[in-house]
SEGU-858415 format. One record per residue (C-alpha): residue number from 1; residue in one letter; x, y, z. Coordinates in Angstrom, 1 decimal. Example, Ala and Ser with C-alpha at 12.3 -4.5 7.8 and 13.67 -1.06 7.14 Angstrom:
<sites>
<1,a,<12.3,-4.5,7.8>>
<2,s,<13.7,-1.1,7.1>>
</sites>
This chain:
<sites>
<1,m,<145.5,-23.3,10.5>>
<2,t,<145.3,-23.0,14.1>>
<3,r,<145.8,-19.8,16.3>>
<4,p,<148.4,-19.8,18.6>>
<5,p,<147.3,-19.7,22.1>>
<6,g,<146.9,-17.2,24.3>>
<7,p,<143.9,-14.9,25.5>>
<8,p,<140.5,-15.5,22.7>>
<9,t,<140.4,-12.8,20.6>>
<10,a,<136.9,-11.8,21.9>>
<11,l,<136.3,-8.8,18.9>>
<12,w,<136.0,-9.8,15.1>>
<13,r,<136.6,-6.4,13.1>>
<14,p,<134.9,-5.4,9.7>>
<15,y,<136.8,-5.8,6.8>>
<16,t,<140.2,-7.4,8.3>>
<17,q,<142.5,-10.2,8.1>>
<18,m,<142.5,-10.7,12.3>>
<19,k,<145.7,-12.3,11.8>>
<20,l,<147.7,-9.6,10.4>>
<21,a,<146.0,-7.0,11.5>>
<22,a,<147.8,-4.4,14.4>>
<23,p,<145.3,-3.3,17.2>>
<24,p,<143.4,-0.4,15.6>>
<25,p,<143.3,2.7,17.5>>
<26,k,<140.7,3.0,20.3>>
<27,v,<138.4,5.8,20.2>>
<28,q,<137.1,7.1,24.2>>
<29,a,<135.1,10.1,22.8>>
<30,t,<134.2,12.1,19.6>>
<31,e,<133.5,15.7,19.5>>
<32,g,<132.5,18.2,16.6>>
<33,v,<135.2,17.0,13.8>>
<34,r,<137.3,15.0,16.1>>
<35,l,<138.1,11.4,17.5>>
<36,i,<139.5,11.4,20.7>>
<37,l,<141.9,8.7,21.3>>
<38,d,<142.5,6.6,24.7>>
<39,d,<146.1,8.3,24.6>>
<40,g,<144.5,11.8,24.4>>
<41,t,<145.4,11.8,20.4>>
<42,s,<142.7,14.1,18.6>>
<43,l,<142.2,13.4,14.9>>
<44,v,<140.0,15.3,12.7>>
<45,d,<138.2,12.5,11.1>>
<46,g,<137.9,12.8,7.5>>
<47,i,<135.7,10.2,6.4>>
<48,s,<132.6,11.1,8.7>>
<49,s,<132.1,7.7,10.2>>
<50,w,<131.7,6.2,6.9>>
<51,w,<130.0,8.8,5.6>>
<52,t,<127.2,9.4,8.1>>
<53,a,<128.1,12.1,10.4>>
<54,c,<127.2,15.1,8.3>>
<55,h,<126.5,17.9,11.3>>
<56,g,<129.7,16.8,13.3>>
<57,y,<130.0,14.7,16.6>>
<58,n,<127.7,15.3,19.9>>
<59,h,<125.5,18.0,18.5>>
<60,p,<123.2,19.5,20.9>>
<61,h,<120.2,19.5,19.2>>
<62,i,<120.3,15.5,18.4>>
<63,r,<121.7,15.0,21.2>>
<64,a,<118.8,16.5,23.2>>
<65,a,<116.0,14.9,20.6>>
<66,v,<117.7,11.4,21.7>>
<67,a,<117.7,12.4,25.1>>
<68,d,<114.4,13.1,25.4>>
<69,q,<112.8,10.2,23.6>>
<70,l,<115.0,7.9,25.7>>
<71,a,<112.9,9.1,28.7>>
<72,r,<110.1,8.7,27.5>>
<73,m,<110.2,5.6,25.5>>
<74,p,<113.8,4.3,23.8>>
<75,h,<112.2,1.2,21.8>>
<76,v,<108.7,-0.4,20.8>>
<77,m,<107.7,-3.2,18.5>>
<78,f,<106.5,-1.7,14.7>>
<79,g,<104.5,-4.5,13.8>>
<80,g,<100.9,-3.8,15.0>>
<81,l,<101.8,-0.4,16.8>>
<82,t,<103.0,3.3,15.9>>
<83,h,<104.8,6.2,17.3>>
<84,e,<104.9,9.7,16.6>>
<85,p,<108.5,9.9,15.8>>
<86,a,<108.2,7.5,13.1>>
<87,e,<104.9,9.1,11.4>>
<88,r,<106.6,12.3,12.0>>
<89,l,<110.1,11.8,10.4>>
<90,a,<108.0,9.8,7.4>>
<91,r,<106.0,12.9,6.4>>
<92,r,<109.2,14.8,6.4>>
<93,l,<110.8,12.6,3.9>>
<94,a,<107.8,12.3,1.9>>
<95,t,<107.7,16.5,1.8>>
<96,l,<111.8,16.8,1.1>>
<97,l,<112.2,13.9,-1.2>>
<98,p,<111.3,14.7,-5.0>>
<99,g,<108.3,14.2,-6.7>>
<100,d,<105.7,11.4,-5.3>>
<101,l,<108.5,9.0,-3.2>>
<102,d,<106.0,9.5,-0.4>>
<103,h,<105.7,5.8,1.0>>
<104,v,<108.4,5.4,3.7>>
<105,f,<109.3,1.8,4.6>>
<106,f,<112.1,2.1,8.0>>
<107,t,<114.4,-0.5,8.5>>
<108,d,<117.7,-0.4,10.6>>
<109,s,<120.7,-0.7,7.9>>
<110,g,<121.9,0.3,4.0>>
<111,s,<121.8,-3.5,3.4>>
<112,v,<118.5,-4.2,4.2>>
<113,a,<117.2,-1.1,2.6>>
<114,v,<118.4,-2.5,-0.6>>
<115,e,<117.2,-6.2,0.5>>
<116,v,<113.8,-4.4,1.2>>
<117,a,<114.1,-2.5,-2.2>>
<118,m,<114.9,-5.3,-4.6>>
<119,k,<111.5,-7.7,-3.0>>
<120,m,<109.5,-4.6,-3.4>>
<121,a,<110.3,-4.7,-7.2>>
<122,v,<109.8,-8.2,-7.6>>
<123,q,<106.5,-8.4,-5.6>>
<124,y,<105.6,-5.3,-7.5>>
<125,w,<105.5,-7.3,-10.7>>
<126,l,<104.1,-10.6,-9.2>>
<127,n,<101.0,-8.4,-7.0>>
<128,r,<100.9,-7.0,-11.1>>
<129,g,<100.1,-10.8,-12.3>>
<130,v,<103.2,-10.8,-14.3>>
<131,k,<106.0,-13.7,-13.6>>
<132,g,<109.5,-14.3,-14.0>>
<133,r,<110.8,-10.8,-13.5>>
<134,h,<113.0,-11.6,-10.6>>
<135,k,<116.6,-10.2,-11.7>>
<136,f,<118.6,-6.9,-11.7>>
<137,v,<120.6,-4.8,-13.7>>
<138,s,<123.6,-3.5,-12.0>>
<139,f,<126.5,-1.2,-12.6>>
<140,r,<130.4,-2.3,-12.8>>
<141,d,<132.2,-1.0,-9.7>>
<142,g,<128.7,-0.9,-8.0>>
<143,y,<128.5,-1.5,-4.5>>
<144,h,<125.2,-1.8,-2.1>>
<145,g,<125.5,-4.0,0.9>>
<146,d,<127.1,-6.8,2.2>>
<147,t,<123.9,-8.9,2.4>>
<148,l,<122.7,-11.2,0.3>>
<149,g,<120.4,-9.6,-2.5>>
<150,a,<123.0,-6.4,-1.6>>
<151,m,<125.3,-8.5,-2.8>>
<152,s,<124.3,-10.2,-5.9>>
<153,v,<123.9,-6.6,-7.3>>
<154,t,<127.0,-5.3,-6.3>>
<155,d,<130.2,-5.6,-8.9>>
<156,p,<130.7,-9.6,-8.8>>
<157,d,<134.8,-9.0,-10.2>>
<158,g,<136.4,-6.3,-8.7>>
<159,g,<133.8,-5.8,-5.7>>
<160,m,<134.9,-7.9,-2.4>>
<161,h,<132.0,-10.9,-3.1>>
<162,r,<133.6,-12.1,-5.7>>
<163,h,<134.6,-15.5,-3.3>>
<164,f,<130.6,-16.2,-3.0>>
<165,a,<129.9,-16.1,-7.0>>
<166,g,<128.5,-19.6,-6.5>>
<167,y,<126.4,-18.8,-3.2>>
<168,l,<124.7,-15.2,-4.6>>
<169,p,<121.9,-15.2,-7.3>>
<170,r,<122.7,-14.5,-11.0>>
<171,q,<122.6,-10.2,-12.4>>
<172,f,<123.0,-8.6,-15.2>>
<173,v,<125.7,-6.4,-14.9>>
<174,a,<126.4,-3.4,-17.1>>
<175,e,<128.7,-0.9,-18.0>>
<176,l,<127.8,3.0,-16.9>>
<177,p,<126.7,4.9,-20.5>>
<178,t,<128.9,6.9,-20.7>>
<179,d,<129.4,6.6,-24.2>>
<180,l,<127.7,5.8,-27.3>>
<181,d,<128.5,2.0,-27.2>>
<182,r,<128.1,1.9,-23.5>>
<183,i,<124.6,3.4,-24.1>>
<184,a,<123.9,0.8,-26.5>>
<185,g,<124.7,-2.2,-24.7>>
<186,l,<122.4,-0.7,-22.1>>
<187,e,<119.8,-0.4,-24.3>>
<188,s,<120.5,-3.6,-25.7>>
<189,l,<120.3,-5.9,-22.5>>
<190,l,<117.4,-3.9,-20.9>>
<191,a,<115.1,-5.0,-24.3>>
<192,r,<116.9,-8.5,-24.7>>
<193,h,<115.6,-9.4,-20.7>>
<194,r,<112.8,-7.1,-20.6>>
<195,d,<110.8,-10.2,-19.3>>
<196,e,<113.1,-10.7,-16.8>>
<197,i,<114.4,-7.7,-14.8>>
<198,a,<112.3,-6.6,-11.9>>
<199,g,<114.5,-3.5,-11.9>>
<200,v,<117.5,-1.4,-12.6>>
<201,i,<119.7,0.0,-9.6>>
<202,v,<122.3,2.6,-9.4>>
<203,e,<124.2,4.2,-7.2>>
<204,p,<123.4,8.0,-8.3>>
<205,l,<126.3,10.4,-9.5>>
<206,v,<128.7,8.3,-6.9>>
<207,q,<129.6,4.6,-7.0>>
<208,g,<130.8,4.7,-3.2>>
<209,a,<132.6,1.5,-1.9>>
<210,g,<133.1,0.5,-5.6>>
<211,g,<136.2,3.0,-5.8>>
<212,m,<134.5,6.9,-5.2>>
<213,r,<133.7,6.8,-9.1>>
<214,f,<132.4,9.6,-10.4>>
<215,h,<129.6,10.1,-13.5>>
<216,d,<127.4,13.3,-14.5>>
<217,g,<124.1,14.2,-14.5>>
<218,d,<123.5,13.0,-18.5>>
<219,t,<124.8,9.9,-17.3>>
<220,l,<122.5,8.9,-14.4>>
<221,r,<119.6,10.5,-16.5>>
<222,r,<120.5,8.2,-19.5>>
<223,i,<119.8,5.4,-17.1>>
<224,a,<116.7,6.5,-15.9>>
<225,n,<115.3,7.3,-19.6>>
<226,a,<116.4,3.9,-20.6>>
<227,a,<115.1,2.2,-17.5>>
<228,a,<111.3,3.6,-18.2>>
<229,r,<111.6,3.0,-21.8>>
<230,h,<111.9,-0.5,-21.8>>
<231,g,<109.4,-0.9,-18.9>>
<232,h,<111.7,-1.4,-15.7>>
<233,l,<111.8,0.3,-12.2>>
<234,l,<114.4,2.2,-11.6>>
<235,i,<116.0,2.2,-7.7>>
<236,a,<118.7,4.9,-6.7>>
<237,d,<120.8,3.7,-3.6>>
<238,e,<121.3,7.3,-2.1>>
<239,i,<122.4,5.4,0.8>>
<240,m,<126.1,6.9,0.8>>
<241,t,<124.6,10.3,-1.6>>
<242,g,<121.4,11.3,0.2>>
<243,f,<121.7,13.9,2.7>>
<244,g,<123.8,16.5,0.9>>
<245,r,<126.9,14.8,0.3>>
<246,t,<127.0,15.2,-3.6>>
<247,g,<126.0,18.9,-3.4>>
<248,r,<122.5,18.5,-3.3>>
<249,m,<120.3,17.2,-0.7>>
<250,f,<119.7,14.0,-3.2>>
<251,a,<122.0,12.7,-6.0>>
<252,s,<119.1,11.8,-8.0>>
<253,e,<118.5,15.6,-8.2>>
<254,e,<121.3,16.5,-10.2>>
<255,a,<119.6,14.9,-12.9>>
<256,d,<115.9,15.7,-12.7>>
<257,i,<114.5,12.2,-11.8>>
<258,v,<112.7,10.4,-9.7>>
<259,p,<113.4,6.9,-9.5>>
<260,d,<111.0,4.5,-8.2>>
<261,i,<112.4,3.3,-5.1>>
<262,m,<115.1,5.0,-3.3>>
<263,c,<117.3,3.6,-0.7>>
<264,l,<118.5,5.9,2.6>>
<265,s,<120.6,5.5,5.7>>
<266,k,<124.2,6.8,6.9>>
<267,a,<123.3,10.3,7.3>>
<268,l,<120.2,10.2,7.6>>
<269,t,<120.2,10.5,11.5>>
<270,g,<123.4,12.2,11.5>>
<271,g,<125.8,9.3,12.2>>
<272,t,<124.0,8.7,15.6>>
<273,i,<121.5,5.4,15.5>>
<274,a,<121.6,3.1,13.0>>
<275,l,<118.3,4.0,10.6>>
<276,a,<117.4,3.2,6.8>>
<277,a,<114.6,3.6,4.6>>
<278,t,<113.4,2.2,1.5>>
<279,v,<111.2,4.8,-0.2>>
<280,a,<108.4,3.9,-2.9>>
<281,r,<106.7,6.2,-5.3>>
<282,a,<102.8,5.6,-5.6>>
<283,h,<102.2,3.7,-8.3>>
<284,v,<104.9,1.2,-6.5>>
<285,f,<103.0,1.4,-3.2>>
<286,d,<99.4,0.9,-4.8>>
<287,a,<100.6,-2.4,-6.3>>
<288,f,<100.8,-3.7,-2.7>>
<289,w,<97.2,-1.6,-1.8>>
<290,s,<94.7,-4.9,-2.1>>
<291,d,<92.0,-6.7,-0.2>>
<292,e,<94.5,-9.8,-0.4>>
<293,p,<96.2,-10.5,2.5>>
<294,s,<99.2,-12.2,0.8>>
<295,a,<99.8,-8.9,-2.0>>
<296,a,<101.5,-7.2,1.4>>
<297,l,<105.1,-6.6,2.0>>
<298,m,<106.3,-9.2,4.2>>
<299,h,<109.1,-7.6,5.9>>
<300,g,<109.3,-6.4,9.0>>
<301,p,<113.1,-6.0,11.3>>
<302,t,<112.9,-6.3,14.7>>
<303,f,<114.3,-2.8,15.5>>
<304,m,<112.6,-1.0,12.5>>
<305,a,<110.9,2.6,13.0>>
<306,n,<113.3,2.9,16.7>>
<307,p,<112.1,5.4,18.2>>
<308,l,<115.6,6.6,19.0>>
<309,a,<116.8,7.0,16.1>>
<310,c,<113.8,8.7,14.5>>
<311,a,<114.2,11.3,17.1>>
<312,a,<117.6,11.7,16.0>>
<313,a,<116.7,12.0,12.0>>
<314,n,<114.0,14.2,12.6>>
<315,a,<116.8,16.2,14.9>>
<316,s,<118.9,16.1,11.7>>
<317,l,<116.1,17.3,9.4>>
<318,d,<115.7,20.0,11.6>>
<319,l,<119.6,21.0,11.4>>
<320,f,<119.2,20.7,7.1>>
<321,e,<116.5,23.1,7.4>>
<322,r,<118.1,25.9,9.3>>
<323,e,<122.0,25.0,8.7>>
<324,p,<123.9,26.5,5.7>>
<325,w,<124.6,22.7,5.0>>
<326,l,<125.0,23.7,0.9>>
<327,s,<126.9,26.8,1.3>>
<328,q,<129.0,24.4,3.5>>
<329,v,<129.5,21.6,0.7>>
<330,q,<130.0,24.2,-1.6>>
<331,a,<133.0,25.3,0.8>>
<332,i,<134.7,22.0,1.1>>
<333,a,<134.4,21.2,-2.7>>
<334,a,<136.3,24.5,-3.4>>
<335,a,<139.0,23.9,-0.9>>
<336,l,<139.2,20.3,-2.3>>
<337,r,<139.4,21.1,-5.9>>
<338,r,<142.5,23.6,-5.2>>
<339,g,<144.5,22.1,-2.3>>
<340,l,<144.6,18.5,-3.7>>
<341,e,<145.2,19.6,-7.2>>
<342,p,<149.1,19.6,-6.4>>
<343,a,<148.7,15.8,-6.1>>
<344,r,<148.0,15.3,-9.7>>
<345,d,<151.7,15.8,-10.8>>
<346,l,<153.0,13.3,-7.5>>
<347,p,<154.9,10.1,-9.4>>
<348,g,<151.7,7.1,-9.2>>
<349,v,<149.0,9.2,-9.2>>
<350,v,<145.8,8.6,-11.7>>
<351,d,<143.5,10.6,-11.0>>
<352,v,<142.3,13.7,-8.5>>
<353,r,<138.5,14.6,-8.6>>
<354,v,<135.8,15.6,-6.8>>
<355,q,<132.4,16.0,-6.4>>
<356,g,<130.6,17.5,-3.2>>
<357,a,<132.0,17.0,-0.4>>
<358,i,<134.3,13.7,-1.6>>
<359,g,<137.9,14.2,-2.7>>
<360,v,<139.9,10.9,-3.9>>
<361,v,<143.2,11.0,-4.9>>
<362,q,<143.6,7.4,-6.9>>
<363,l,<146.7,6.1,-7.0>>
<364,t,<148.4,3.2,-9.3>>
<365,a,<147.9,0.7,-6.8>>
<366,l,<147.4,0.7,-2.8>>
<367,k,<150.4,-1.2,-1.0>>
<368,d,<150.6,-1.2,2.5>>
<369,a,<146.9,-0.1,3.8>>
<370,g,<148.0,-0.1,7.5>>
<371,w,<150.7,2.1,6.6>>
<372,l,<148.9,4.7,4.7>>
<373,r,<146.6,4.4,7.9>>
<374,r,<149.1,5.1,10.7>>
<375,r,<150.8,7.8,8.3>>
<376,f,<147.4,9.7,8.3>>
<377,i,<147.3,9.3,12.0>>
<378,e,<150.8,10.9,12.5>>
<379,l,<149.4,13.9,10.3>>
<380,g,<146.7,14.1,12.7>>
<381,v,<143.8,12.8,11.0>>
<382,w,<141.8,9.6,10.5>>
<383,a,<141.3,8.2,6.9>>
<384,r,<141.1,4.8,5.5>>
<385,p,<142.4,4.0,2.0>>
<386,f,<140.9,1.2,0.4>>
<387,g,<141.0,-0.4,-3.0>>
<388,d,<143.2,2.3,-5.2>>
<389,i,<142.4,5.6,-3.5>>
<390,l,<142.8,7.9,-0.8>>
<391,y,<139.7,10.2,-0.2>>
<392,v,<138.1,12.4,2.0>>
<393,a,<134.5,13.2,3.2>>
<394,p,<134.4,15.5,5.9>>
<395,p,<131.7,16.4,8.4>>
<396,f,<130.4,19.4,6.6>>
<397,v,<130.7,21.7,9.9>>
<398,i,<134.6,21.2,9.2>>
<399,e,<136.4,24.2,10.2>>
<400,p,<138.8,26.2,7.4>>
<401,r,<142.0,25.2,9.9>>
<402,d,<140.5,21.8,10.0>>
<403,l,<140.3,21.3,6.1>>
<404,d,<143.2,22.8,5.3>>
<405,l,<144.9,19.8,7.3>>
<406,l,<143.2,17.3,5.6>>
<407,v,<143.7,18.4,2.5>>
<408,r,<147.9,19.0,3.1>>
<409,a,<147.9,15.3,4.6>>
<410,m,<146.2,13.8,1.7>>
<411,v,<148.6,15.3,-0.5>>
<412,t,<151.3,14.8,1.9>>
<413,v,<150.5,11.1,1.9>>
<414,a,<150.7,10.6,-1.6>>
<415,r,<153.5,12.0,-1.9>>
<416,d,<155.2,9.8,0.8>>
<417,w,<153.9,6.7,-0.5>>
<418,s,<155.3,7.1,-3.9>>
<419,e,<158.3,7.7,-2.5>>
<420,r,<158.2,5.0,-0.1>>
<421,f,<157.4,2.5,-2.8>>
<422,g,<159.2,3.9,-5.2>>
<423,v,<156.7,4.5,-7.8>>
<424,t,<157.7,6.3,-11.0>>
</sites>
């Protein structure tokens, strides 16, 4: 079908059917926890720009660090060169992360961090002289990104990538081991395909874009123990959950586990500039430590370890060291549990759940997402419902008044939705 004549649509927006979508709100500025639209409307950002702006927007400490770095060196290639912001950030992450997750490979997006983790896992076995271990185990309702490898370990049925089934590498998809049958199923899968599996990848505690589905530390521990017992590498995708969102600095800490490889992004720079990291334990790194040049990890994004992004990340870690982020997350969690509870009895509401600074109202189905977004804006909130959920994941620095506005908007929108669509 041809597009009607008229001005070209220059901007192609993400996750959007361009023919059907109304023009989105235009943001002209950000401040604290608010988005300022071009007509002057001020919205409380309920989702922290896809869970990145944990310290709020325009934080003076991060802004000053980036401005200082900009004046000295905005970018330099990382192939064959190095610089202090990257070296300092790597040292700090190695100190902050659990166990011997000490070897930091920087990239520029979460999806690429996952791609690198998968390449690390496959080459780990090859460098050790083991051939044939090139497949991965992931979990139903999981999501790991929009690039080729990351799509292949995302839920192939319920996810947004099912159109690409013939294009993607075929992986093994398991149910989260939340009961005896599922535990047995995972154990059987890991044993049966031991010689094919390079690694097991999981989003610890929260499956984010797959529907904000939560599991507990015991489930995560079962996955880690099963992977270790059958000799598989464990990859923890903490792109969403890392840096305090679940109530721990890293969600893996809830199960007291140390994954072999961890992926980080999103809140790493406090939502300032794109940066990601794939961090490996010593035994993984040692498999690449060789007199043979071909044993090296052959990967290198052009903007990896960008100095501006590293400066922002170092400033963000400063804030984690000196600001009361844990008590902030705990206060948000308490307010969400208390404030969202009235939605539980509304028609069409399937579940209400909270994990750290994430609050979810799950519906029977998500009808007219555009109307839902517009209704949130009418209530002074920016939110982006998807799948079958309304959710909030606000900046940790949100004040009680703005948090109350978010919570009341969630309940109001859920009630309006059930009335508008006649849900019983």
